[in-house]
N, C-alpha and C positions, 0 to 999 in steps of 0.2 A: 180822175178818180179810177181806182182799181175796182174791178167787179170780179168776184171770186164765185165760181160756179160750186156751191156746196152739193155734195153727192145726195144729201138728205133733203135740203130746203130749196135748191135751185140757185140761180144767180142772185147775188146779194152784194151791196156795196161793201168795200173793205172795212168801213167803220164798224161793222157788226163783228169783226174778227179781231183777235189779239195775236200780234206777231210774237213768236216765242223762240226765234233763232235758227240757226243753221242745222239743217236735217242731216248733213253729212258728217258732222263731228260726233264721234262716239261718246256717249256719257259715261263717266266713271261709275263704278258699282256704288250703290247707295251706302254701303258701309266702308267705302274706301277712305282712310284717314289722311292720305296724301294731299296736303294743303296746295302744293304746287300744281298737281294734276287738276284739282278743282278750279283753281284760280285760272289755269289755261283754258279750261272748258267754259267758264262763265264770262271771262273777260278778253281773252286774246282771240281775235278773229281776223281773218283775211276780209278784203273788201274786193270780191271778184267782180269783173265786167263780164257779163255773159250769162249763161244759163246756171241757176242756182236753185238748190232744194232747200225749202224753209218749212218750219213748223208754224201752223196758224191754228188757233182754237175759235170755233164759232160760238163766242161768248153770248151773242144777242139772239141765238137761234138754238139749234139742236145740242150745242156744247160739245160737239165731236172735235177730236183732234185730227188735223189734216196735214198732209205734206203737199205743199204747193210748189210746183216747178215753174220757176219765173225767169225771164230774161231781165237781167238788172240794167241793161242798156236801154231798152224801149219799154220795160215793164209789162211785156206781154206775158200772160199766163199760158203755159203750155199744157199742163195737166194739174188735176186736183185728185188726191186720193186719200183714203182713210189711213191714218197712221197705225201701224201695228204695234208700236212700242209703247210703253207706259211713261208718260210725261207728268202727269198730275201728281 
């Protein structure tokens, strides 16, 4: 089981969090009408082996959006920081 060290709440099991996708993919503008751009953002993803930046929300705790840097090979979490972008 993964354990994520929330900056507000401390170490918690990953069950308290909701995975929200790749943090390295730029989100289209909210009013962008380009269907293809939104389709690629939502559904088309690489499946990298190695270090990956991901959005997670602490839904069963402080509700903060976080960026978790995780190695997808061994699931080791390297860092957890507050997300500065608006996802909600």
